[in-house]
C-alpha positions as CSV (number, residue, x, y, z in Angstrom):
1,M,71.9,118.2,97.9
2,S,72.9,115.1,96.4
3,D,76.7,114.0,96.2
4,A,78.0,114.4,92.4
5,K,78.9,111.2,91.4
6,P,83.1,110.8,91.7
7,P,84.8,110.9,88.3
8,S,85.9,107.7,86.8
9,P,89.5,106.4,86.2
10,I,90.5,107.0,82.1
11,S,91.9,103.5,80.6
12,W,93.9,104.6,77.9
13,A,93.6,102.1,74.7
14,P,96.9,101.1,73.1
15,S,97.4,101.9,69.3
16,Q,97.7,98.5,68.6
17,W,101.1,99.2,67.2
18,W,104.6,98.2,67.9
19,E,107.4,100.7,67.0
20,G,110.6,102.5,68.0
21,D,114.3,102.6,66.4
22,D,115.7,101.1,70.0
23,G,113.1,97.6,70.4
24,Q,109.4,97.1,69.6
25,W,107.4,99.1,72.2
26,S,103.4,99.4,72.2
27,T,102.5,103.3,71.8
28,F,98.8,105.3,72.5
29,D,97.3,107.2,70.0
30,L,96.7,111.3,70.7
31,R,95.2,113.9,68.9
32,V,96.8,117.4,69.2
33,G,95.3,120.4,67.6
34,S,92.5,121.9,65.7
35,P,91.6,120.3,63.5
36,E,92.9,117.3,65.1
37,Q,96.3,115.4,64.2
38,N,97.0,111.9,65.0
39,V,99.9,110.9,66.5
40,R,101.3,107.8,68.5
41,V,103.3,108.3,72.2
42,L,104.9,106.4,74.3
43,P,104.3,107.4,78.0
44,S,107.2,108.8,80.2
45,T,107.3,108.3,83.9
46,A,109.6,111.3,84.5
47,G,108.2,114.1,81.8
48,S,105.2,116.4,82.4
49,A,105.3,118.1,78.6
50,T,104.0,116.0,75.3
51,W,106.6,115.7,72.7
52,V,105.3,115.3,69.1
53,V,107.8,115.2,65.8
54,T,107.1,118.4,63.8
55,P,108.1,117.8,60.3
56,G,111.8,119.0,60.6
57,G,111.9,115.2,62.0
58,C,111.1,113.9,58.6
59,D,113.5,115.6,56.3
60,P,113.0,115.3,53.4
61,P,109.2,114.4,54.0
62,S,108.2,110.6,53.7
63,S,105.8,108.3,54.6
64,T,108.1,105.9,55.5
65,C,109.9,108.1,58.4
66,T,106.3,109.2,59.7
67,D,104.8,105.8,60.1
68,A,108.5,105.0,62.0
69,R,108.2,108.1,64.0
70,G,104.7,107.6,65.1
71,G,103.0,110.3,62.7
72,I,104.1,114.0,62.4
73,F,102.3,117.0,63.9
74,N,102.6,120.5,61.5
75,Q,101.8,123.4,64.1
76,N,101.4,125.7,61.3
77,Q,98.4,123.6,60.5
78,S,96.5,124.1,63.6
79,T,94.4,127.2,64.5
80,T,94.8,126.5,67.9
81,W,98.7,126.6,68.3
82,K,100.2,129.4,70.3
83,D,103.7,129.5,70.3
84,L,105.8,130.2,73.0
85,D,109.9,129.7,71.9
86,L,112.5,127.4,71.9
87,F,113.3,125.9,74.8
88,T,115.4,122.9,76.4
89,L,113.4,119.7,76.2
90,N,114.6,119.5,80.1
91,L,114.7,115.5,80.5
92,E,117.3,113.3,80.9
93,Q,119.9,116.1,81.1
94,N,121.8,113.9,83.9
95,L,121.9,110.8,80.9
96,N,123.7,113.4,78.7
97,H,120.4,114.5,76.7
98,N,120.3,118.6,76.0
99,E,117.9,118.8,73.3
100,S,115.6,121.4,72.4
101,G,112.0,121.7,71.6
102,A,109.7,124.1,70.1
103,F,107.0,124.9,72.6
104,G,103.7,125.7,72.6
105,L,100.2,125.7,73.9
106,D,97.5,123.8,72.0
107,T,94.9,121.0,72.3
108,I,95.2,117.5,73.4
109,S,92.5,114.6,73.2
110,L,93.2,111.0,74.1
111,G,92.5,108.1,72.0
112,L,92.3,107.6,67.8
113,S,88.9,109.3,67.7
114,N,85.7,110.7,69.3
115,A,84.8,107.6,69.8
116,T,86.8,106.1,72.4
117,A,85.5,108.9,74.5
118,G,89.0,110.3,75.7
119,P,88.8,113.6,77.5
120,T,89.9,117.0,75.2
121,L,91.8,119.2,76.8
122,D,92.8,122.7,75.6
123,S,96.1,125.0,76.2
124,Q,98.3,122.1,76.8
125,I,102.1,122.1,76.9
126,I,103.4,120.7,73.8
127,A,107.3,120.4,72.4
128,G,107.7,120.0,68.9
129,I,111.0,118.1,68.0
130,E,113.3,116.9,65.1
131,T,116.1,115.5,67.1
132,P,116.1,111.6,66.4
133,H,117.9,110.9,69.8
134,W,113.9,110.5,71.0
135,Y,112.7,108.7,67.7
136,T,108.8,108.6,69.0
137,A,106.9,111.3,70.4
138,V,106.1,111.0,74.2
139,F,103.7,111.8,76.5
140,G,104.6,113.0,80.1
141,L,103.1,111.5,83.2
142,Q,104.0,113.5,86.2
143,Q,101.8,115.5,87.8
144,R,104.5,118.6,88.4
145,P,104.1,121.8,86.0
146,M,106.8,122.7,83.0
147,I,108.6,125.2,84.1
148,L,110.4,126.5,80.5
149,D,112.8,129.2,81.8
150,E,113.1,131.5,84.9
151,F,110.6,134.1,83.0
152,S,108.1,131.6,82.3
153,Q,104.9,130.9,84.5
154,P,104.7,127.2,85.0
155,Q,102.7,125.5,83.0
156,Q,100.4,122.6,84.0
157,S,100.9,119.3,83.4
158,F,97.9,116.9,81.1
159,L,97.4,115.0,84.2
160,S,97.4,118.0,86.8
161,A,95.0,119.3,84.2
162,L,92.8,116.4,84.3
163,R,92.6,116.4,88.4
164,A,91.8,120.3,88.4
165,R,88.7,119.5,86.3
166,N,87.7,117.0,88.1
167,L,87.5,114.2,85.2
168,I,89.8,111.7,87.1
169,P,89.3,110.2,90.9
170,S,92.9,110.9,91.8
171,L,96.1,112.4,90.9
172,S,97.7,109.2,89.8
173,W,98.2,106.5,87.2
174,A,99.2,102.9,86.4
175,Y,101.3,101.5,83.7
176,T,103.1,98.6,82.1
177,A,104.4,99.3,78.7
178,G,103.9,95.9,77.2
179,A,105.5,92.8,75.8
180,R,105.9,91.9,72.6
181,Y,107.9,88.8,72.9
182,R,105.2,87.3,75.2
183,S,102.4,84.7,73.5
184,K,100.6,87.2,70.2
185,G,101.9,90.4,71.9
186,S,100.9,91.9,74.9
187,F,100.0,95.5,74.7
188,G,100.8,98.3,77.2
189,S,98.5,99.5,79.8
190,L,97.9,102.7,81.1
191,T,95.1,104.0,83.5
192,L,94.9,107.6,84.9
193,G,93.2,108.0,87.9
194,G,93.2,104.3,88.8
195,S,95.1,101.0,87.7
196,D,93.8,98.0,86.0
197,I,94.3,94.7,88.6
198,S,94.1,92.6,85.8
199,K,97.2,93.4,84.7
200,Y,99.4,92.7,88.1
201,V,99.9,90.4,90.6
202,P,98.5,92.0,93.9
203,T,101.5,93.0,96.3
204,N,100.8,94.8,99.8
205,I,104.6,96.4,99.0
206,S,104.7,100.4,98.7
207,F,107.4,102.7,98.1
208,S,107.4,106.5,99.4
209,L,108.2,109.0,96.8
210,A,111.8,110.3,96.5
211,S,111.9,114.5,97.3
212,D,113.5,115.2,94.1
213,V,110.9,115.8,91.7
214,A,112.6,115.2,88.7
215,R,113.5,111.7,90.4
216,D,110.7,110.9,92.4
217,L,110.3,107.2,91.4
218,V,113.4,105.8,93.3
219,V,113.5,102.6,94.7
220,G,116.2,100.3,96.0
221,I,118.1,97.7,94.7
222,K,118.7,95.3,97.2
223,S,119.9,92.3,94.7
224,I,119.9,91.1,90.9
225,T,120.5,87.6,90.2
226,S,120.2,85.6,87.6
227,T,118.6,81.9,87.4
228,Y,119.3,79.1,85.2
229,N,116.9,75.6,83.9
230,N,119.3,73.8,85.9
231,G,118.4,75.3,89.2
232,S,122.0,77.8,89.4
233,V,121.6,81.3,90.6
234,S,124.6,84.0,90.7
235,S,124.3,87.1,91.9
236,L,124.9,90.1,89.5
237,L,124.7,93.1,92.2
238,P,128.0,93.5,94.1
239,S,126.3,96.0,96.5
240,P,123.2,97.9,96.5
241,T,121.8,100.7,95.4
242,L,119.0,102.8,94.6
243,A,117.8,103.6,91.1
244,F,115.4,105.8,89.4
245,I,112.4,104.2,87.3
246,D,111.9,105.9,84.0
247,S,110.0,104.7,81.0
248,T,111.5,107.3,78.7
249,V,114.9,105.8,78.1
250,P,114.7,102.1,76.9
251,Y,117.7,101.0,79.0
252,L,118.7,99.9,82.7
253,Y,121.9,101.6,83.8
254,L,123.5,100.0,86.3
255,P,126.7,100.5,88.4
256,E,130.0,99.5,86.4
257,D,130.8,96.4,89.0
258,A,127.2,94.9,88.2
259,C,127.8,95.7,84.6
260,K,130.8,93.6,84.9
261,A,129.0,91.0,86.7
262,F,126.9,90.5,83.7
263,E,129.8,90.8,81.2
264,S,131.1,87.4,83.3
265,E,128.0,86.1,83.8
266,L,126.4,86.0,80.2
267,G,129.7,86.3,77.8
268,L,128.3,89.9,77.0
269,V,131.2,92.4,75.2
270,Y,131.3,95.9,76.3
271,N,131.4,98.7,73.3
272,K,132.9,101.6,75.1
273,K,132.1,103.9,72.2
274,N,128.1,103.7,72.4
275,N,128.3,102.4,75.9
276,L,126.4,99.1,74.8
277,Y,126.5,95.5,74.5
278,F,125.7,94.6,71.4
279,V,125.1,90.7,70.9
280,D,126.1,88.7,67.9
281,D,124.4,85.8,66.5
282,P,126.1,83.1,68.5
283,L,125.8,84.9,71.6
284,H,122.2,85.3,71.2
285,Q,121.4,82.0,70.3
286,T,123.2,80.7,73.4
287,L,121.5,83.0,75.7
288,T,118.1,81.9,73.9
289,N,118.8,78.4,74.6
290,I,120.0,78.7,78.5
291,N,116.8,81.7,79.3
292,P,118.5,83.1,82.1
293,K,115.9,84.5,84.2
294,F,116.8,87.8,86.3
295,T,115.5,88.8,89.6
296,F,115.2,91.8,90.3
297,R,114.8,92.4,94.7
298,L,113.5,96.3,95.1
299,A,112.8,97.8,98.8
300,N,112.0,101.2,99.6
301,D,115.7,101.8,99.7
302,K,118.8,100.1,100.0
303,S,118.2,98.3,103.4
304,S,114.9,98.4,104.3
305,D,112.3,95.4,104.5
306,P,110.2,94.2,103.2
307,S,111.0,93.8,99.1
308,V,109.2,92.6,96.5
309,D,110.6,90.2,93.3
310,I,110.9,91.3,89.9
311,I,111.1,88.4,87.2
312,L,112.4,89.5,83.8
313,P,113.2,86.7,81.2
314,Y,116.3,87.0,79.0
315,A,113.6,87.6,76.2
316,S,112.6,91.3,77.6
317,F,116.5,92.3,77.4
318,D,116.5,91.1,73.4
319,L,116.4,93.8,71.7
320,V,117.0,95.2,68.6
321,L,118.5,98.9,67.4
322,K,117.2,100.0,63.9
323,P,117.9,103.2,61.6
324,P,118.8,105.7,62.5
325,L,120.3,104.8,65.5
326,R,122.2,101.2,63.6
327,S,122.5,101.3,59.9
328,N,121.5,97.6,60.1
329,A,119.3,96.0,62.4
330,T,121.6,94.8,65.5
331,S,120.8,92.6,68.3
332,Y,121.8,94.3,71.7
333,F,121.5,93.8,75.7
334,P,119.8,97.1,77.1
335,L,122.8,97.6,79.4
336,R,124.3,100.5,80.5
337,R,127.2,101.7,82.6
338,G,126.3,104.4,85.1
339,N,127.4,106.5,88.0
340,D,125.3,107.2,91.0
341,S,123.5,110.2,89.8
342,Q,122.6,107.6,86.3
343,I,121.2,104.7,87.8
344,T,117.9,103.6,85.8
345,L,115.1,101.0,85.6
346,G,114.2,101.9,82.3
347,R,111.3,101.0,79.4
348,A,112.7,97.4,79.2
349,F,112.2,96.8,82.8
350,L,108.5,98.4,82.7
351,Q,107.7,95.5,80.1
352,E,107.3,92.8,83.1
353,A,106.9,95.3,86.0
354,Y,103.6,96.9,86.6
355,I,104.1,100.8,88.3
356,I,101.4,102.5,90.4
357,T,102.3,106.2,91.5
358,D,99.4,108.0,93.6
359,Y,100.8,111.6,93.9
360,D,97.8,112.4,96.3
361,H,99.3,110.2,99.2
362,Q,103.0,110.7,98.1
363,N,103.5,106.7,96.9
364,F,103.9,104.2,94.2
365,T,104.1,100.8,94.0
366,V,106.0,98.0,91.6
367,A,104.3,94.7,91.2
368,Q,104.9,91.8,89.0
369,T,103.4,92.5,85.3
370,R,100.3,89.6,85.0
371,F,100.2,88.3,81.1
372,D,96.8,86.9,80.9
373,D,95.1,86.7,77.5
374,T,91.4,85.6,78.7
375,A,91.3,88.3,81.3
376,R,89.3,91.1,80.9
377,P,89.9,94.5,81.9
378,N,89.3,95.5,85.8
379,I,89.6,99.2,86.3
380,V,89.3,100.6,89.7
381,P,90.0,104.1,91.2
382,I,93.0,105.0,93.1
383,P,93.1,104.9,95.9
384,W,91.3,101.3,96.4
385,N,92.3,99.0,98.9
386,A,92.6,96.4,96.5
387,T,95.3,97.7,94.8
388,V,97.6,97.8,97.5
389,A,97.9,96.1,101.5
390,P,95.7,98.6,103.5
391,R,98.2,101.2,104.6
392,V,97.7,103.5,107.7
393,S,96.0,106.5,107.2
394,E,98.2,109.7,106.5
395,G,95.5,112.1,107.3
396,L,93.0,112.7,110.2
397,S,89.2,112.2,110.0
398,R,86.8,115.0,109.7
399,Q,85.7,114.7,113.4
400,A,89.5,113.7,115.0
401,T,90.1,117.3,112.9
402,I,87.3,119.1,114.4
403,G,88.3,117.4,117.9
404,I,91.7,118.5,117.7
405,S,91.0,122.2,116.4
406,T,88.1,122.2,119.2
407,G,90.8,121.3,122.1
408,S,93.7,123.4,120.8
409,A,91.3,126.8,120.6
410,I,90.3,125.6,124.5
411,L,93.8,125.1,125.7
412,A,95.1,128.0,124.2
413,S,92.5,130.0,125.7
414,L,93.0,128.3,129.2
415,L,96.7,129.4,128.5
416,I,96.1,132.9,127.9
417,I,94.0,133.2,131.0
418,L,96.8,131.8,132.8
419,A,99.2,133.9,131.9
420,L,97.0,137.2,132.5
421,F,96.2,135.9,135.8
422,C,99.9,135.2,136.6
423,T,100.5,138.8,135.1
424,F,98.3,140.3,137.5
425,R,99.6,138.3,140.4
426,W,102.7,139.4,139.6
427,R,102.2,143.1,139.5
428,K,99.9,142.8,142.8
429,R,102.2,141.4,144.4
430,R,105.1,143.7,142.9
431,S,102.6,147.2,144.3
432,A,102.5,145.3,147.8
433,T,106.2,144.7,148.0
434,A,106.9,148.2,147.3
435,L,104.5,149.7,150.0
436,T,105.8,147.4,152.3
437,D,109.2,148.6,151.5
438,R,107.5,152.6,152.1
439,R,106.2,151.5,155.5
440,I,109.6,149.9,156.7
441,G,111.2,152.7,155.7
442,S,108.8,155.1,157.6
443,D,108.4,152.8,160.4
444,A,112.1,150.9,160.8
445,L,112.8,152.9,164.0
446,H,109.5,151.4,165.8
447,E,109.8,147.9,164.2
448,V,112.1,144.9,165.1
449,T,111.8,141.2,164.5
450,P,113.1,138.9,167.2
451,V,115.8,136.5,165.9
452,P,116.6,133.8,167.5
453,H,119.6,133.9,170.2
454,I,122.9,133.5,169.2
455,S,125.4,132.4,171.5
456,I,129.1,133.4,171.6
457,Q,131.8,131.0,171.5
458,E,135.1,132.9,171.7
459,L,135.6,136.5,173.5
460,G,139.4,137.4,173.3
461,H,141.3,134.4,174.9
462,K,138.4,133.2,177.0
463,S,135.3,131.9,176.2
464,I,131.9,133.0,177.7
465,P,129.9,129.9,178.4
466,E,126.8,131.7,179.3
467,M,125.0,135.2,178.6
468,H,122.9,136.9,181.2
469,G,120.0,138.9,181.3
470,T,121.6,142.2,182.6
471,G,123.3,144.3,180.0
472,Y,126.3,146.3,180.6
473,H,128.0,149.1,178.4
474,L,131.6,148.9,177.4
475,E,134.0,150.8,175.5
476,L,135.2,150.0,172.0
477,L,138.7,150.3,171.6
478,D,141.7,148.8,169.3
479,G,144.3,147.1,170.6
480,S,146.9,149.9,170.8
481,T,145.4,150.9,174.4
482,P,147.5,150.3,177.3
483,S,146.1,148.4,180.3
484,G,144.2,150.8,183.0
485,S,145.2,151.2,186.2
486,G,143.6,148.1,187.7
487,N,140.2,148.8,187.0
488,D,139.6,145.4,184.3
489,L,136.2,143.8,184.1
490,T,136.6,140.6,186.5
491,E,132.6,139.1,186.3
492,L,129.5,140.9,185.7
493,A,127.2,139.0,187.9
494,D,123.5,138.6,187.2
495,G,121.0,141.5,188.1
496,V,123.8,144.9,188.3
497,E,121.9,147.5,186.6
498,T,123.7,150.6,185.7
499,P,122.4,154.0,186.5
500,R,119.9,155.3,183.7
501,H,121.2,158.6,181.8
502,P,119.0,161.4,183.3
503,S,118.0,162.5,179.8
504,F,116.1,158.9,179.4
505,V,112.7,158.8,179.6
506,P,110.7,155.7,179.1
507,G,107.8,155.6,176.3
508,T,109.0,158.4,173.8
509,R,111.0,157.5,170.5
510,D,114.7,157.7,169.7
511,N,116.1,161.0,168.6
512,Y,119.6,161.2,168.5
513,G,120.5,163.3,166.1
514,Q,120.3,166.9,167.5
515,A,122.6,166.2,170.6
516,A,125.6,164.2,168.4
517,D,128.7,166.1,168.6
518,A,129.8,167.3,165.5
519,S,133.0,164.6,165.4
520,S,130.5,161.8,165.3
521,R,128.5,163.2,162.3
522,A,131.6,163.7,160.7
523,Q,132.3,160.4,161.0
524,S,128.9,159.1,160.1
525,D,128.6,160.7,156.8
526,A,131.7,159.3,156.1
527,S,130.5,155.7,156.8
528,G,127.6,155.5,155.3
529,D,127.9,154.0,152.1
530,L,129.7,151.6,153.3
531,L,126.6,150.1,155.0
532,K,124.4,149.0,152.2
533,D,122.6,146.6,154.4
534,A,121.8,147.7,157.8
535,V,121.9,144.4,160.6
536,T,120.3,146.0,163.5
537,R,120.4,144.7,167.1
538,R,118.3,145.7,169.4
539,P,117.1,144.9,173.1
540,S,113.9,145.0,174.1
541,V,112.5,148.7,173.9
542,G,110.9,149.9,177.1
543,N,107.8,151.3,177.3
544,G,108.5,155.4,177.7
545,P,110.2,157.6,175.2
546,R,113.9,158.4,175.0
547,K,115.4,161.7,174.7
548,N,118.2,163.0,172.9
549,A,121.4,161.1,174.0
550,T,124.2,163.4,174.5
551,R,128.0,162.4,175.0
552,S,129.0,163.1,178.5
553,S,131.3,162.3,181.2
554,H,128.3,160.8,183.2
555,T,127.4,157.0,183.4
556,T,124.2,155.8,181.1
557,Q,121.8,153.6,182.2
558,T,120.3,151.0,180.2
559,S,117.2,149.2,180.8
560,R,117.1,145.9,183.0
561,D,116.5,142.8,180.8
562,T,116.2,139.0,181.6
563,R,117.4,137.9,178.3
564,T,119.8,139.3,175.5
565,S,118.1,139.2,172.3
566,L,119.1,139.8,168.6
567,R,117.3,141.9,166.6
568,V,117.3,142.5,162.9
569,T,115.9,145.1,160.6
570,K,116.5,147.0,156.9
571,R,118.7,149.8,157.3
572,T,116.9,153.3,157.2
573,T,117.8,156.7,157.3
574,R,120.6,157.5,160.6
575,T,119.6,160.0,162.9
576,S,122.4,159.8,165.3
577,S,125.9,158.7,164.7
578,Q,125.7,157.4,168.5
579,T,125.2,153.4,169.6
580,R,124.2,152.4,172.4
581,V,124.9,149.0,173.4
582,R,125.0,146.7,176.4
583,I,126.4,143.2,177.2
584,N,125.7,140.3,179.1
585,V,129.2,138.9,180.5
586,N,129.9,136.7,183.4
587,K,133.7,135.7,183.1
588,A,136.6,138.4,183.5
589,L,138.0,139.5,180.5
590,P,141.5,139.2,179.6
591,S,144.1,141.6,180.7
592,I,145.0,144.5,178.2
593,P,148.1,144.8,176.4
594,Q,150.4,148.0,177.2
595,G,150.7,150.7,174.9
596,K,150.1,154.3,174.0
597,P,147.1,155.1,172.7
598,P,146.1,158.0,170.3
599,C,144.9,161.3,171.5
600,H,143.0,164.2,170.5
601,G,141.9,162.8,167.1
602,S,139.5,160.3,165.9
603,H,140.2,156.4,165.0
604,R,138.5,153.6,163.1
605,S,138.3,149.9,164.4
606,S,136.0,147.9,162.3
607,G,135.4,144.0,162.3
608,A,132.7,141.6,162.8
609,L,131.2,139.8,165.4
610,L,128.3,137.6,166.1
611,G,128.2,137.1,162.3
612,F,128.0,140.4,161.1
613,K,130.3,143.6,160.5
614,L,130.5,146.5,162.9
615,P,130.4,149.9,161.5
616,P,133.9,152.1,162.2
617,I,133.6,153.5,165.9
618,A,134.7,156.7,166.2
619,Y,136.0,158.6,169.7
620,E,138.2,161.1,171.5
621,C,140.8,159.9,173.5
622,N,141.6,161.2,176.9
623,R,145.0,161.0,178.2
624,S,143.7,161.6,182.1
625,S,141.3,158.7,182.0
626,L,143.4,156.1,180.3
627,A,143.5,153.7,183.5
628,H,139.8,153.1,183.4
629,R,139.9,151.8,179.2
630,T,138.7,147.8,179.6
631,I,139.2,145.9,176.5
632,S,138.8,142.4,175.3
633,E,140.3,140.9,172.2
634,A,137.6,139.3,169.7
635,A,139.1,137.8,166.9
636,S,136.2,137.8,163.8
637,P,135.2,135.0,161.7
638,L,134.3,136.9,159.1
639,S,137.3,139.6,158.7
640,P,140.7,139.6,159.4
641,V,140.6,142.9,161.1
642,R,140.7,142.1,165.2
643,T,138.0,144.1,166.6
644,Y,137.7,144.7,170.6
645,A,134.6,144.7,172.6
646,T,131.4,142.5,172.8
647,I,128.5,143.2,171.5
648,F,125.1,141.4,172.4
649,D,122.5,143.6,171.7
650,V,122.3,147.0,169.5
651,E,119.3,149.3,170.1
652,E,120.2,151.5,166.8
653,Y,122.5,150.0,164.0
654,Q,124.1,153.4,163.0
655,D,126.6,154.7,160.4
656,S,129.2,155.3,163.4
657,A,129.2,154.5,166.3
658,I,130.4,156.6,169.8
659,V,131.1,154.6,172.8
660,T,129.5,156.2,175.8
661,K,130.9,156.5,179.2
662,T,130.5,153.8,181.5
663,E,131.3,152.8,185.0
664,Y,134.3,150.9,183.8
665,G,136.1,153.5,182.1
666,S,135.8,157.5,180.8
667,F,137.2,159.1,178.0
């Protein structure tokens, strides 16, 4: 399939008329309705709709008024007219205009006749006006749709309709207002979808469209200077400002301080009532003789670079007001005072400036107009690299777009796979952890984990420099127990072995629950909730089974061990409240403070030794065996409670500990 030929730009020929009540402006021919009625319009860089003067604009009707206003459109004579209603024109409201128009839809054709080959579009938005404030018909160049009110559907602009029908190569236009004062008169130039490069001085500077679609052609005026034939230069803009380029109005609205600078420099007199500067004959003659040139330096905003200079001769400001604005023709300088929302460069500025607007790329260019009577039109489409300097592409090529899309899809797939993999691993690890916890719960009595040997730095008032491998049982008592009858431990030699309990049989599993006494069980139940993290210290487990250990008056033997080890496991369900401990000391214990111990009851002594807290200790005292109690006071580094005992290995960590009888004391 062959590629379709792209459409060409539309060069709209001027009407060859100079008209207007506020100056001499170059207009363009337009045909409206069915049958066609000819009118002449002035392009509006701010509007979207087409305004035509209706019969009410010349009342009483006269050919003079009809010609002066560029022709009359009578909607009652058009068979294709579709009336909408009366609505506000909704244009230049910031300049205190609030006129209304009779809106409707009808056919519009460009040019004076079919011979000009201008396109014809039906159902275009049209406003019939009668107000003298807009003396000449207006043709909107904006691409935005026209919204009449909140209940109406947006109406497509003429430019957008051309592009939608593929009648122009791009959503763009180029325009200069024309200059009656130049040579034999230079008519305006208007191109839709392109520009005429014979009409301007090429420039590589473009500006971005503002975000406000109602005021999008905004430039920064960095400076305004006046230059005279003798070479002197004066500044007329005290500070940079932003301005909207709008051909709908002829005036330049500038800040008040800038207007005062013009007044001082040129001798202008401000007319507050009309907000205008009228020029009498003597002043007009003076300004004509000195012929100052005004240079407007424009940039994208008030402070950015680069910039472009647009030079306007005094003749571009030498305009005349005619009826109905003034009863007699009056010269005026098209300058008005404005606030920040009104700063505007109007049609007078566009006599010497050529503006190219590209809505597709959201930028526009302002260039110096070229006046060359011998130059032939050279229409080129927009975008075109000769119009402005080449700029960085704002889009991506098709290959780059495909590559980015493919890469993004692959990356997204990999991320999804990675997420699923991580989720699977996490669930698998979580299941394994739960299974391990269950196994630990059932095998905690079998499995112990060795931990590094922890040396004891202090025990009571004496230090223990060395731990031997043989362990002995020691009673755990509190500080209120008095000294015995001289049976204090002085030193425990290596290799000394205590006799085993007769019920201890190597190779069997511990089973303490059946023989624990009632007092121990009660103490164990009361203390169980306090021990959430079980820290178990065990010696090396023997080869044989262990039978039930009962609380009795005989001694208990521990297995011989060549070293002391600490073992830490997770706390499991307790089967007994009795704790078997064995210690290794090689230094005499300190003397025991004197006092009466508690009897016939239970007592708690809690503390922390070797970096962990001990469970409460339950016991019953026996007055007949007080002499055999030997204790050592050890200050806990982790608890303010002082605990009496030294424990190096614990075979089973229980909710409560019952200290068994040893060879050094008995209950």
